[in-house]
PASEBA-1860 file (N, C-alpha, C; in nm, 3 decimals):
! residues 335
1> MSLALLPI> 0.176/2.534/-2.517/0.318/2.558/-2.490/0.392/2.425/-2.484 ~ 0.504/2.419/-2.553/0.582/2.296/-2.556/0.667/2.284/-2.430 ~ 0.673/2.163/-2.376/0.755/2.136/-2.257/0.874/2.048/-2.292 ~ 0.921/2.057/-2.415/1.029/1.971/-2.460/1.158/1.995/-2.383 ~ 1.181/2.120/-2.341/1.305/2.154/-2.271/1.292/2.148/-2.119 ~ 1.177/2.111/-2.068/1.156/2.107/-1.923/1.255/2.014/-1.851 ~ 1.292/1.898/-1.905/1.385/1.809/-1.833/1.521/1.871/-1.804 ~ 1.558/1.978/-1.877/1.688/2.041/-1.853/1.697/2.095/-1.710
9> LLLATPST> 1.583/2.126/-1.650/1.583/2.178/-1.513/1.643/2.079/-1.414 ~ 1.644/1.951/-1.448/1.704/1.851/-1.359/1.854/1.872/-1.344 ~ 1.916/1.942/-1.439/2.060/1.966/-1.435/2.096/2.094/-1.361 ~ 1.997/2.163/-1.308/2.023/2.289/-1.237/2.101/2.263/-1.108 ~ 2.195/2.351/-1.079/2.273/2.343/-0.955/2.261/2.478/-0.883 ~ 2.168/2.491/-0.790/2.143/2.619/-0.724/2.260/2.673/-0.644 ~ 2.354/2.588/-0.603/2.468/2.633/-0.523/2.592/2.555/-0.561 ~ 2.709/2.609/-0.524/2.834/2.541/-0.556/2.845/2.407/-0.485
17> ITALHTYT> 2.794/2.401/-0.363/2.787/2.275/-0.289/2.641/2.231/-0.290 ~ 2.612/2.124/-0.358/2.473/2.082/-0.373/2.415/2.038/-0.239 ~ 2.283/2.045/-0.230/2.215/2.002/-0.108/2.239/1.855/-0.080 ~ 2.255/1.776/-0.185/2.280/1.632/-0.168/2.415/1.607/-0.105 ~ 2.517/1.683/-0.145/2.651/1.667/-0.089/2.655/1.714/0.057 ~ 2.587/1.824/0.086/2.581/1.871/0.224/2.512/1.770/0.313 ~ 2.405/1.714/0.264/2.331/1.612/0.340/2.420/1.491/0.367 ~ 2.495/1.448/0.267/2.583/1.332/0.284/2.692/1.360/0.386
25> ALSGRPTW> 2.748/1.482/0.383/2.855/1.516/0.476/2.806/1.523/0.620 ~ 2.683/1.568/0.641/2.630/1.584/0.776/2.573/1.455/0.833 ~ 2.526/1.366/0.748/2.449/1.250/0.794/2.530/1.123/0.806 ~ 2.658/1.127/0.776/2.739/1.008/0.791/2.735/0.918/0.668 ~ 2.780/0.796/0.686/2.788/0.703/0.574/2.649/0.679/0.515 ~ 2.632/0.697/0.384/2.498/0.683/0.325/2.448/0.540/0.331 ~ 2.318/0.525/0.337/2.254/0.394/0.332/2.200/0.371/0.192 ~ 2.165/0.246/0.162/2.112/0.216/0.030/1.978/0.283/0.007
33> LDSLIFCL> 1.908/0.316/0.115/1.780/0.385/0.101/1.799/0.525/0.044 ~ 1.919/0.582/0.062/1.946/0.714/0.006/1.944/0.715/-0.146 ~ 1.947/0.598/-0.207/1.940/0.591/-0.354/1.807/0.644/-0.406 ~ 1.707/0.649/-0.321/1.575/0.695/-0.362/1.559/0.846/-0.353 ~ 1.666/0.916/-0.319/1.660/1.062/-0.311/1.693/1.121/-0.448 ~ 1.593/1.173/-0.515/1.611/1.242/-0.643/1.604/1.392/-0.617 ~ 1.705/1.466/-0.661/1.703/1.611/-0.641/1.783/1.677/-0.752 ~ 1.795/1.808/-0.745/1.869/1.882/-0.846/2.019/1.865/-0.824
41> GMQTPLTA> 2.095/1.871/-0.932/2.240/1.865/-0.923/2.297/1.727/-0.900 ~ 2.223/1.623/-0.935/2.272/1.486/-0.914/2.393/1.456/-1.001 ~ 2.414/1.535/-1.107/2.526/1.511/-1.197/2.653/1.583/-1.151 ~ 2.644/1.662/-1.044/2.758/1.740/-0.998/2.858/1.651/-0.925 ~ 2.986/1.654/-0.964/3.086/1.571/-0.894/3.109/1.621/-0.752 ~ 3.137/1.529/-0.663/3.162/1.563/-0.523/3.310/1.592/-0.504 ~ 3.341/1.715/-0.463/3.477/1.756/-0.433/3.485/1.788/-0.284 ~ 3.559/1.706/-0.211/3.561/1.721/-0.065/3.617/1.857/-0.022
49> TSLNEGEY> 3.715/1.910/-0.097/3.777/2.036/-0.057/3.681/2.154/-0.069 ~ 3.573/2.139/-0.143/3.476/2.248/-0.152/3.395/2.262/-0.024 ~ 3.390/2.157/0.056/3.313/2.163/0.180/3.377/2.256/0.282 ~ 3.509/2.248/0.296/3.579/2.327/0.398/3.632/2.458/0.345 ~ 3.604/2.490/0.217/3.646/2.615/0.155/3.797/2.634/0.165 ~ 3.869/2.523/0.157/4.015/2.529/0.158/4.078/2.555/0.293 ~ 4.001/2.554/0.400/4.054/2.583/0.534/4.080/2.455/0.612 ~ 4.198/2.449/0.672/4.234/2.339/0.763/4.275/2.404/0.895
57> PAVAAMTT> 4.180/2.430/0.983/4.207/2.510/1.102/4.301/2.441/1.201 ~ 4.375/2.525/1.273/4.464/2.474/1.377/4.382/2.434/1.499 ~ 4.426/2.327/1.564/4.357/2.277/1.683/4.461/2.231/1.784 ~ 4.433/2.256/1.910/4.524/2.216/2.017/4.451/2.126/2.115 ~ 4.521/2.022/2.157/4.469/1.937/2.265/4.508/2.003/2.396 ~ 4.411/2.062/2.464/4.442/2.140/2.584/4.486/2.053/2.700 ~ 4.463/1.922/2.691/4.505/1.832/2.798/4.650/1.789/2.784 ~ 4.704/1.797/2.662/4.842/1.753/2.639/4.930/1.862/2.581
65> GYVFRVEN> 4.871/1.961/2.517/4.949/2.068/2.457/4.985/2.046/2.312 ~ 4.952/1.930/2.256/4.985/1.903/2.116/4.897/1.987/2.024 ~ 4.957/2.031/1.913/4.887/2.113/1.815/4.890/2.043/1.679 ~ 4.777/2.041/1.610/4.770/1.982/1.477/4.662/2.056/1.399 ~ 4.616/1.998/1.289/4.513/2.061/1.208/4.397/1.965/1.184 ~ 4.278/2.021/1.171/4.161/1.941/1.137/4.160/1.921/0.986 ~ 4.184/1.799/0.941/4.192/1.770/0.798/4.063/1.711/0.742 ~ 3.967/1.682/0.828/3.841/1.626/0.782/3.752/1.738/0.729
73> QATVMYLH> 3.730/1.738/0.599/3.658/1.849/0.536/3.514/1.861/0.584 ~ 3.448/1.749/0.606/3.309/1.753/0.652/3.301/1.813/0.793 ~ 3.397/1.780/0.878/3.398/1.837/1.012/3.419/1.987/1.009 ~ 3.512/2.032/0.924/3.537/2.176/0.912/3.412/2.248/0.862 ~ 3.342/2.187/0.767/3.217/2.247/0.718/3.116/2.261/0.831 ~ 3.105/2.160/0.915/3.012/2.166/1.028/3.054/2.274/1.127 ~ 3.183/2.285/1.154/3.232/2.388/1.246/3.204/2.527/1.191 ~ 3.215/2.544/1.060/3.181/2.672/0.998/3.033/2.705/1.021
81> RIGQTGHL> 2.950/2.604/1.015/2.805/2.626/1.027/2.766/2.669/1.167 ~ 2.827/2.611/1.269/2.784/2.639/1.406/2.868/2.748/1.473 ~ 2.984/2.782/1.416/3.071/2.882/1.477/3.016/3.023/1.461 ~ 3.045/3.109/1.559/3.003/3.248/1.555/3.123/3.337/1.586 ~ 3.135/3.446/1.515/3.246/3.538/1.535/3.246/3.592/1.678 ~ 3.363/3.585/1.743/3.375/3.636/1.879/3.314/3.548/1.986 ~ 3.278/3.425/1.952/3.215/3.334/2.047/3.295/3.203/2.055 ~ 3.295/3.145/2.173/3.349/3.011/2.194/3.231/2.915/2.205
89> TTLDVSPV> 3.222/2.824/2.109/3.113/2.727/2.104/3.164/2.592/2.152 ~ 3.101/2.536/2.253/3.142/2.408/2.310/3.058/2.295/2.251 ~ 3.126/2.193/2.200/3.061/2.078/2.139/3.088/1.952/2.220 ~ 2.993/1.860/2.216/3.009/1.728/2.276/3.028/1.626/2.165 ~ 3.128/1.540/2.180/3.155/1.433/2.084/3.132/1.301/2.157 ~ 3.045/1.218/2.104/3.010/1.092/2.170/2.973/0.988/2.066 ~ 2.972/0.860/2.105/2.922/0.756/2.013/2.778/0.782/1.976 ~ 2.738/0.737/1.859/2.602/0.763/1.810/2.497/0.709/1.906
97> FAGANRAR> 2.523/0.591/1.963/2.421/0.528/2.049/2.416/0.587/2.188 ~ 2.508/0.681/2.220/2.514/0.731/2.357/2.416/0.845/2.383 ~ 2.385/0.923/2.280/2.301/1.040/2.301/2.154/1.006/2.297 ~ 2.076/1.102/2.347/1.931/1.084/2.341/1.881/1.089/2.198 ~ 1.946/1.176/2.116/1.912/1.181/1.974/2.001/1.080/1.903 ~ 1.945/0.975/1.848/2.023/0.866/1.793/2.050/0.880/1.644 ~ 2.034/1.001/1.593/2.064/1.028/1.453/1.994/0.929/1.362 ~ 2.071/0.854/1.281/2.009/0.763/1.186/1.940/0.646/1.255
105> NGLGWYTI> 1.977/0.614/1.377/1.917/0.500/1.444/1.787/0.536/1.515 ~ 1.750/0.664/1.516/1.631/0.705/1.588/1.517/0.736/1.495 ~ 1.404/0.775/1.557/1.288/0.815/1.480/1.279/0.968/1.488 ~ 1.179/1.019/1.556/1.172/1.161/1.582/1.182/1.249/1.458 ~ 1.247/1.366/1.477/1.252/1.468/1.373/1.324/1.420/1.249 ~ 1.429/1.339/1.268/1.505/1.295/1.151/1.417/1.216/1.056 ~ 1.338/1.124/1.109/1.252/1.043/1.023/1.142/1.128/0.960 ~ 1.089/1.224/1.032/0.986/1.311/0.978/1.039/1.386/0.856
113> MYLPLIVP> 1.165/1.428/0.860/1.223/1.499/0.747/1.273/1.404/0.640 ~ 1.304/1.280/0.677/1.361/1.186/0.580/1.255/1.126/0.489 ~ 1.137/1.102/0.542/1.032/1.039/0.462/0.996/1.119/0.336 ~ 0.980/1.252/0.344/0.949/1.326/0.221/1.057/1.319/0.115 ~ 1.179/1.281/0.154/1.287/1.271/0.056/1.271/1.149/-0.034 ~ 1.220/1.040/0.022/1.212/0.916/-0.055/1.072/0.889/-0.110 ~ 0.970/0.958/-0.054/0.834/0.937/-0.104/0.818/0.976/-0.250 ~ 0.875/1.091/-0.297/0.862/1.123/-0.439/0.917/1.015/-0.532
121> AHALLVRA> 1.029/0.955/-0.495/1.086/0.849/-0.579/0.994/0.728/-0.584 ~ 0.936/0.694/-0.469/0.839/0.584/-0.466/0.720/0.614/-0.557 ~ 0.671/0.739/-0.550/0.557/0.777/-0.633/0.592/0.769/-0.781 ~ 0.715/0.808/-0.815/0.757/0.801/-0.955/0.763/0.657/-1.004 ~ 0.816/0.568/-0.920/0.826/0.428/-0.960/0.688/0.366/-0.978 ~ 0.595/0.400/-0.889/0.459/0.348/-0.902/0.393/0.401/-1.029 ~ 0.409/0.529/-1.055/0.349/0.587/-1.175/0.411/0.527/-1.301 ~ 0.543/0.501/-1.296/0.610/0.444/-1.413/0.556/0.305/-1.445
129> QLASDRFF> 0.520/0.231/-1.341/0.466/0.097/-1.364/0.323/0.102/-1.417 ~ 0.246/0.202/-1.371/0.106/0.210/-1.412/0.089/0.278/-1.548 ~ 0.177/0.372/-1.578/0.164/0.445/-1.703/0.220/0.364/-1.819 ~ 0.179/0.401/-1.937/0.228/0.334/-2.058/0.340/0.413/-2.125 ~ 0.392/0.513/-2.055/0.499/0.598/-2.109/0.634/0.531/-2.083 ~ 0.687/0.464/-2.185/0.812/0.390/-2.165/0.931/0.484/-2.148 ~ 0.926/0.604/-2.206/1.037/0.698/-2.189/1.043/0.751/-2.046 ~ 0.928/0.774/-1.988/0.924/0.815/-1.847/0.978/0.704/-1.758
137> LMSTLLLL> 0.942/0.580/-1.787/0.991/0.466/-1.710/1.142/0.453/-1.724 ~ 1.194/0.464/-1.846/1.338/0.452/-1.869/1.414/0.563/-1.797 ~ 1.364/0.685/-1.803/1.431/0.796/-1.738/1.435/0.778/-1.586 ~ 1.324/0.733/-1.529/1.319/0.710/-1.384/1.416/0.600/-1.342 ~ 1.422/0.493/-1.418/1.512/0.383/-1.386/1.658/0.424/-1.403 ~ 1.687/0.507/-1.502/1.824/0.556/-1.521/1.868/0.640/-1.401 ~ 1.780/0.726/-1.353/1.813/0.807/-1.235/1.832/0.720/-1.111 ~ 1.749/0.619/-1.098/1.762/0.527/-0.984/1.894/0.452/-0.990
145> FSRLLSVA> 1.931/0.405/-1.108/2.059/0.333/-1.122/2.176/0.428/-1.098 ~ 2.161/0.552/-1.142/2.265/0.652/-1.117/2.286/0.674/-0.968 ~ 2.177/0.684/-0.894/2.187/0.704/-0.750/2.246/0.582/-0.681 ~ 2.213/0.464/-0.728/2.270/0.341/-0.670/2.422/0.339/-0.687 ~ 2.470/0.374/-0.804/2.614/0.378/-0.827/2.681/0.484/-0.740 ~ 2.618/0.599/-0.728/2.674/0.707/-0.647/2.682/0.668/-0.501 ~ 2.577/0.608/-0.449/2.576/0.564/-0.309/2.678/0.455/-0.286 ~ 2.692/0.362/-0.380/2.790/0.255/-0.366/2.931/0.311/-0.358
153> SLRARTLP> 2.962/0.409/-0.442/3.094/0.471/-0.439/3.117/0.546/-0.308 ~ 3.016/0.619/-0.261/3.031/0.693/-0.136/3.046/0.600/-0.017 ~ 2.976/0.490/-0.018/2.989/0.394/0.091/3.131/0.338/0.097 ~ 3.191/0.318/-0.019/3.329/0.268/-0.022/3.428/0.373/0.025 ~ 3.398/0.500/-0.001/3.491/0.607/0.035/3.473/0.658/0.178 ~ 3.362/0.626/0.240/3.337/0.675/0.376/3.353/0.566/0.481 ~ 3.419/0.458/0.446/3.451/0.356/0.546/3.547/0.414/0.649 ~ 3.536/0.376/0.776/3.630/0.425/0.877/3.773/0.394/0.838
161> SWHGGAEP> 3.859/0.495/0.845/3.998/0.479/0.807/4.087/0.485/0.931 ~ 4.217/0.501/0.909/4.314/0.504/1.018/4.303/0.635/1.096 ~ 4.295/0.623/1.229/4.286/0.741/1.315/4.387/0.736/1.430 ~ 4.495/0.663/1.410/4.596/0.655/1.514/4.567/0.546/1.616 ~ 4.656/0.533/1.712/4.642/0.430/1.814/4.525/0.457/1.907 ~ 4.466/0.350/1.956/4.351/0.363/2.046/4.395/0.413/2.183 ~ 4.315/0.500/2.242/4.338/0.552/2.378/4.207/0.537/2.455 ~ 4.174/0.416/2.494/4.043/0.391/2.556/4.024/0.467/2.687
169> EVKGDLLV> 3.904/0.524/2.700/3.859/0.592/2.822/3.943/0.714/2.859 ~ 4.021/0.766/2.765/4.098/0.888/2.790/4.017/1.008/2.744 ~ 3.995/1.103/2.834/3.915/1.220/2.799/4.000/1.324/2.727 ~ 3.939/1.387/2.629/4.007/1.490/2.551/3.933/1.622/2.555 ~ 4.006/1.728/2.524/3.948/1.863/2.523/4.023/1.942/2.416 ~ 3.959/1.965/2.303/4.023/2.031/2.190/3.975/2.175/2.175 ~ 4.067/2.261/2.132/4.034/2.400/2.101/4.068/2.425/1.954 ~ 3.967/2.462/1.876/3.984/2.485/1.733/3.971/2.633/1.704
177> LLSEDRWV> 4.069/2.688/1.631/4.066/2.828/1.591/4.028/2.836/1.444 ~ 3.908/2.886/1.417/3.859/2.899/1.280/3.880/3.040/1.229 ~ 3.863/3.057/1.100/3.870/3.190/1.040/3.756/3.277/1.092 ~ 3.768/3.407/1.069/3.668/3.505/1.112/3.651/3.505/1.264 ~ 3.759/3.472/1.336/3.758/3.475/1.484/3.645/3.393/1.542 ~ 3.629/3.272/1.491/3.533/3.175/1.546/3.612/3.069/1.621 ~ 3.570/3.038/1.742/3.643/2.943/1.827/3.549/2.831/1.870 ~ 3.600/2.711/1.864/3.519/2.594/1.896/3.596/2.505/1.993
185> RMKGLVDD> 3.525/2.458/2.093/3.583/2.365/2.191/3.510/2.232/2.179 ~ 3.586/2.124/2.163/3.527/1.991/2.144/3.565/1.902/2.262 ~ 3.464/1.856/2.335/3.485/1.771/2.452/3.436/1.630/2.424 ~ 3.509/1.533/2.477/3.471/1.393/2.460/3.592/1.304/2.475 ~ 3.572/1.176/2.458/3.684/1.083/2.464/3.779/1.108/2.348 ~ 3.907/1.083/2.371/4.008/1.108/2.269/3.980/1.028/2.143 ~ 3.944/0.901/2.158/3.916/0.818/2.041/3.799/0.873/1.959 ~ 3.698/0.925/2.027/3.584/0.983/1.956/3.624/1.110/1.883
193> SKAVTSGS> 3.705/1.193/1.948/3.748/1.318/1.885/3.837/1.292/1.764 ~ 3.926/1.193/1.775/4.012/1.161/1.662/3.932/1.108/1.544 ~ 3.823/1.038/1.570/3.743/0.980/1.463/3.676/1.086/1.376 ~ 3.655/1.206/1.431/3.586/1.310/1.354/3.677/1.425/1.312 ~ 3.804/1.424/1.355/3.895/1.533/1.320/4.012/1.488/1.234 ~ 4.062/1.368/1.255/4.182/1.324/1.183/4.147/1.263/1.048 ~ 4.241/1.275/0.956/4.222/1.215/0.825/4.123/1.290/0.738 ~ 4.117/1.251/0.613/4.025/1.314/0.519/3.886/1.254/0.533
201> WLSRPRYP> 3.784/1.332/0.494/3.647/1.282/0.502/3.629/1.162/0.410 ~ 3.674/1.173/0.287/3.665/1.062/0.192/3.799/0.990/0.188 ~ 3.802/0.868/0.237/3.926/0.791/0.240/3.951/0.726/0.104 ~ 4.071/0.678/0.085/4.105/0.611/-0.040/4.043/0.472/-0.040 ~ 3.957/0.441/-0.136/3.891/0.310/-0.137/3.988/0.199/-0.176 ~ 3.945/0.078/-0.155/4.030/-0.037/-0.187/4.050/-0.049/-0.338 ~ 3.947/-0.015/-0.413/3.957/-0.018/-0.560/3.924/0.121/-0.612 ~ 4.021/0.212/-0.612/3.992/0.351/-0.650/3.946/0.368/-0.794
209> MLCDFAEW> 4.004/0.292/-0.886/3.964/0.305/-1.026/3.819/0.262/-1.046 ~ 3.777/0.159/-0.974/3.639/0.112/-0.985/3.543/0.216/-0.930 ~ 3.579/0.279/-0.818/3.493/0.384/-0.761/3.486/0.506/-0.852 ~ 3.599/0.544/-0.909/3.599/0.658/-1.001/3.511/0.629/-1.123 ~ 3.520/0.507/-1.173/3.439/0.470/-1.289/3.290/0.471/-1.254 ~ 3.257/0.420/-1.134/3.117/0.419/-1.092/3.062/0.561/-1.078 ~ 3.143/0.652/-1.025/3.099/0.791/-1.011/3.080/0.856/-1.148 ~ 3.172/0.829/-1.240/3.160/0.887/-1.374/3.034/0.836/-1.443
217> ISRFLVYI> 3.009/0.707/-1.432/2.888/0.649/-1.494/2.762/0.708/-1.431 ~ 2.764/0.725/-1.299/2.645/0.779/-1.230/2.613/0.920/-1.278 ~ 2.715/1.003/-1.297/2.692/1.139/-1.347/2.648/1.138/-1.493 ~ 2.707/1.049/-1.572/2.673/1.040/-1.714/2.528/0.996/-1.733 ~ 2.482/0.906/-1.646/2.345/0.855/-1.658/2.241/0.964/-1.634 ~ 2.276/1.064/-1.554/2.181/1.174/-1.530/2.155/1.249/-1.661 ~ 2.261/1.274/-1.736/2.244/1.342/-1.866/2.162/1.256/-1.962 ~ 2.189/1.125/-1.962/2.113/1.035/-2.049/1.965/1.036/-2.009
225> AVVVLANA> 1.940/1.037/-1.878/1.801/1.038/-1.831/1.728/1.164/-1.876 ~ 1.798/1.277/-1.877/1.737/1.402/-1.923/1.702/1.394/-2.072 ~ 1.792/1.336/-2.151/1.767/1.321/-2.295/1.647/1.230/-2.319 ~ 1.642/1.119/-2.245/1.530/1.025/-2.262/1.399/1.089/-2.218 ~ 1.403/1.166/-2.109/1.281/1.227/-2.058/1.223/1.328/-2.157 ~ 1.307/1.384/-2.243/1.258/1.480/-2.343/1.156/1.416/-2.437 ~ 1.159/1.284/-2.451/1.066/1.213/-2.538/0.941/1.164/-2.466 ~ 0.935/1.186/-2.335/0.820/1.141/-2.258/0.703/1.237/-2.277
233> TDRGKIAL> 0.589/1.198/-2.226/0.472/1.284/-2.232/0.490/1.404/-2.139 ~ 0.410/1.507/-2.160/0.420/1.626/-2.076/0.391/1.593/-1.930 ~ 0.298/1.503/-1.906/0.268/1.464/-1.768/0.388/1.395/-1.704 ~ 0.455/1.311/-1.780/0.574/1.244/-1.727/0.685/1.342/-1.695 ~ 0.706/1.438/-1.784/0.809/1.539/-1.760/0.778/1.620/-1.634 ~ 0.654/1.665/-1.625/0.616/1.746/-1.509/0.629/1.665/-1.380 ~ 0.589/1.539/-1.382/0.594/1.455/-1.262/0.737/1.438/-1.213 ~ 0.829/1.406/-1.303/0.968/1.381/-1.262/1.037/1.508/-1.215
241> VLCSFIAH> 1.019/1.616/-1.289/1.082/1.743/-1.251/1.022/1.795/-1.121 ~ 0.891/1.786/-1.106/0.826/1.836/-0.985/0.870/1.757/-0.862 ~ 0.878/1.625/-0.874/0.922/1.543/-0.761/1.066/1.575/-0.722 ~ 1.150/1.600/-0.821/1.290/1.636/-0.792/1.299/1.770/-0.722 ~ 1.216/1.865/-0.763/1.215/1.996/-0.698/1.166/1.985/-0.553 ~ 1.063/1.906/-0.532/1.010/1.889/-0.397/1.114/1.825/-0.306 ~ 1.177/1.718/-0.353/1.279/1.650/-0.273/1.397/1.743/-0.246 ~ 1.434/1.825/-0.345/1.545/1.918/-0.326/1.511/2.021/-0.219
249> GVLAVHNM> 1.388/2.072/-0.222/1.348/2.168/-0.121/1.347/2.110/0.019 ~ 1.294/1.988/0.032/1.294/1.921/0.162/1.436/1.896/0.210 ~ 1.524/1.858/0.117/1.663/1.831/0.153/1.732/1.958/0.200 ~ 1.706/2.070/0.133/1.766/2.197/0.174/1.718/2.238/0.313 ~ 1.590/2.219/0.341/1.537/2.250/0.475/1.598/2.157/0.579 ~ 1.612/2.029/0.545/1.673/1.933/0.636/1.815/1.975/0.671 ~ 1.893/2.017/0.572/2.030/2.061/0.598/2.033/2.187/0.683 ~ 1.940/2.278/0.658/1.936/2.403/0.732/1.904/2.380/0.879
257> LAKELVMN> 1.818/2.282/0.908/1.777/2.254/1.045/1.870/2.158/1.117 ~ 1.961/2.094/1.044/2.050/1.995/1.106/2.144/2.064/1.205 ~ 2.148/2.015/1.326/2.232/2.071/1.431/2.343/1.974/1.473 ~ 2.350/1.860/1.408/2.447/1.758/1.447/2.528/1.712/1.328 ~ 2.642/1.655/1.357/2.727/1.592/1.257/2.744/1.446/1.295 ~ 2.711/1.357/1.205/2.725/1.213/1.228/2.837/1.161/1.139 ~ 2.935/1.095/1.201/3.050/1.049/1.124/3.122/0.937/1.200 ~ 3.154/0.830/1.127/3.232/0.720/1.183/3.176/0.669/1.316
265> GRVVKISD> 3.045/0.661/1.325/2.983/0.609/1.446/2.981/0.706/1.562 ~ 3.013/0.833/1.535/3.010/0.936/1.639/2.914/1.047/1.599 ~ 2.868/1.118/1.700/2.780/1.232/1.676/2.840/1.354/1.746 ~ 2.844/1.465/1.674/2.896/1.591/1.727/2.781/1.690/1.732 ~ 2.761/1.752/1.847/2.652/1.849/1.861/2.690/1.952/1.967 ~ 2.620/2.064/1.965/2.644/2.169/2.064/2.605/2.118/2.202 ~ 2.690/2.144/2.299/2.667/2.095/2.435/2.538/2.152/2.492 ~ 2.472/2.069/2.572/2.349/2.112/2.639/2.376/2.192/2.766
273> AIGSVKEY> 2.502/2.200/2.806/2.537/2.271/2.929/2.515/2.421/2.914 ~ 2.491/2.487/3.024/2.474/2.632/3.024/2.606/2.698/2.986 ~ 2.600/2.798/2.900/2.720/2.867/2.857/2.795/2.795/2.748 ~ 2.729/2.708/2.674/2.797/2.635/2.567/2.836/2.727/2.452 ~ 2.767/2.839/2.438/2.804/2.942/2.340/2.829/3.071/2.417 ~ 2.956/3.107/2.430/2.994/3.221/2.515/3.067/3.325/2.433 ~ 3.028/3.449/2.452/3.090/3.560/2.378/3.205/3.620/2.459 ~ 3.312/3.660/2.388/3.428/3.722/2.451/3.459/3.854/2.380
281> PRRLVMAR> 3.500/3.957/2.456/3.535/4.084/2.391/3.666/4.077/2.315 ~ 3.758/3.990/2.363/3.888/3.974/2.297/3.930/3.828/2.308 ~ 4.012/3.786/2.214/4.059/3.648/2.218/4.150/3.624/2.337 ~ 4.224/3.726/2.379/4.314/3.712/2.493/4.236/3.679/2.620 ~ 4.118/3.737/2.635/4.036/3.709/2.752/3.999/3.561/2.755 ~ 3.962/3.507/2.640/3.930/3.365/2.632/4.053/3.280/2.662 ~ 4.168/3.320/2.608/4.291/3.244/2.630/4.326/3.238/2.778 ~ 4.316/3.351/2.846/4.348/3.353/2.988/4.252/3.265/3.068
289> ELVKEMGR> 4.127/3.268/3.031/4.028/3.187/3.102/4.055/3.038/3.084 ~ 4.089/2.997/2.961/4.117/2.856/2.935/4.247/2.811/3.001 ~ 4.348/2.899/3.000/4.474/2.866/3.067/4.452/2.844/3.216 ~ 4.373/2.930/3.275/4.344/2.916/3.418/4.266/2.789/3.446 ~ 4.172/2.756/3.358/4.091/2.635/3.378/4.173/2.508/3.361 ~ 4.260/2.505/3.259/4.336/2.384/3.229/4.460/2.371/3.316 ~ 4.510/2.482/3.372/4.629/2.475/3.454/4.757/2.462/3.374 ~ 4.754/2.499/3.248/4.873/2.494/3.162/4.855/2.595/3.050
297> SDFAIRLG> 4.967/2.643/2.998/4.961/2.748/2.895/5.027/2.708/2.765 ~ 5.085/2.586/2.758/5.159/2.548/2.637/5.072/2.546/2.512 ~ 4.947/2.503/2.525/4.859/2.497/2.408/4.829/2.637/2.355 ~ 4.812/2.734/2.445/4.783/2.871/2.404/4.904/2.936/2.338 ~ 5.022/2.901/2.386/5.145/2.954/2.326/5.164/2.899/2.186 ~ 5.144/2.770/2.170/5.165/2.706/2.039/5.060/2.748/1.937 ~ 4.944/2.787/1.983/4.841/2.837/1.891/4.859/2.986/1.860 ~ 4.955/3.050/1.926/4.978/3.191/1.903/4.878/3.281/1.971
305> MINPDDAV> 4.811/3.230/2.073/4.712/3.310/2.144/4.777/3.399/2.249 ~ 4.889/3.357/2.303/4.967/3.437/2.397/5.114/3.422/2.362 ~ 5.196/3.515/2.408/5.340/3.509/2.386/5.407/3.427/2.496 ~ 5.516/3.357/2.464/5.584/3.277/2.567/5.629/3.360/2.686 ~ 5.671/3.485/2.659/5.720/3.570/2.768/5.609/3.617/2.860 ~ 5.485/3.601/2.815/5.372/3.648/2.895/5.319/3.542/2.990 ~ 5.368/3.419/2.977/5.324/3.311/3.065/5.430/3.289/3.172 ~ 5.400/3.327/3.292/5.492/3.312/3.404/5.438/3.204/3.496
313> VKEHTSDK> 5.517/3.100/3.514/5.474/2.988/3.596/5.528/3.004/3.737 ~ 5.438/3.000/3.832/5.475/3.008/3.972/5.426/2.885/4.044 ~ 5.503/2.839/4.133/5.465/2.720/4.208/5.384/2.759/4.330 ~ 5.270/2.693/4.341/5.182/2.715/4.456/5.176/2.584/4.535 ~ 5.214/2.591/4.659/5.217/2.472/4.742/5.098/2.471/4.836 ~ 5.029/2.361/4.838/4.915/2.343/4.927/4.946/2.232/5.025 ~ 4.857/2.213/5.120/4.878/2.109/5.219/4.867/1.970/5.158 ~ 4.785/1.954/5.052/4.761/1.821/4.997/4.863/1.785/4.888
321> ANSKTPEL> 4.890/1.878/4.798/4.979/1.845/4.686/5.037/1.973/4.632 ~ 5.142/1.958/4.551/5.204/2.071/4.485/5.150/2.080/4.343 ~ 5.122/2.200/4.298/5.072/2.219/4.162/5.133/2.344/4.104 ~ 5.145/2.348/3.970/5.196/2.463/3.898/5.081/2.528/3.822 ~ 5.057/2.654/3.855/4.948/2.725/3.790/5.005/2.841/3.709 ~ 4.985/2.846/3.579/5.037/2.955/3.499/4.958/3.083/3.521 ~ 5.031/3.193/3.534/4.968/3.322/3.546/5.014/3.408/3.429 ~ 4.925/3.488/3.374/4.955/3.570/3.259/4.977/3.714/3.301
329> VDEVVTM> 5.083/3.772/3.249/5.113/3.911/3.276/5.036/3.997/3.178 ~ 4.983/4.113/3.224/4.910/4.202/3.134/5.000/4.246/3.020 ~ 4.941/4.260/2.903/5.017/4.298/2.785/4.930/4.388/2.698 ~ 4.993/4.452/2.604/4.922/4.534/2.507/4.902/4.449/2.382 ~ 4.778/4.428/2.343/4.748/4.344/2.229/4.657/4.420/2.134 ~ 4.641/4.364/2.017/4.557/4.427/1.915/4.433/4.346/1.887 ~ 4.411/4.233/1.955/4.296/4.148/1.928/4.203/4.147/2.049
END
């Protein structure tokens, strides 16, 4: 049986969002070591808007009442992954070095899953040097150069961008309303929360034309590598395709098991506190609970969770200080 067409499998794209793009969005700014990850769909262009499925959810700062939208596509994708219909999921946002799980800076599970991603590429390079198949060697080097260009472009586009004025040591508490009645609460310092919610995931690079050209060349080289590999021996074809399939499978499992989002030096993960994922029978019940906890109702009104006429503010005077606590009047709702 002829294996002349076997290299075409390298161009397969099992999903609209490739495993490589999902991995990049969840793992933060790529490192040069990521160039050794060979998988399926390397020729697929990265479109940031495909990550968030066109959704820019509304979010309110419950400490100030301001309402805006989450424009970071990678963050929205992560919120979609962890959100559950009818549940309020509480997340912690902190600097990467603050948590026990240090993401890219740690060992543990991340390294265990990362090693199988780069080992196949190492094996291919060693085999290319030992074998006399020059077409196999050329194809492997073309894929490696393609990945180098892709990583270089992504590193330029994922540099930290503008996130507003600094608010050191100010604590924030955000409420995000996602589609399908999924609700997410993000706790952490304001500067940390802004770093993962404001702005686009891929910023405008300093030399946009150069980055666009590098990305185009990287995708084009994948097609050239497939053409060159067609002239290699059957063993060379099987080795390269098999290693790409193995790395793709490991990458898909890595993405499926990933519970954190690393971005701009911050890590976002589900809170370890009890009740971090809480179910509510109605959204109004959650709104009333949050209004009572925060001592203000403006954020709930601006998000459309309650009507302005339903929030009645009464002054309660205590011996120590005066405070205003909003109380909600019962209403007939449909949610």
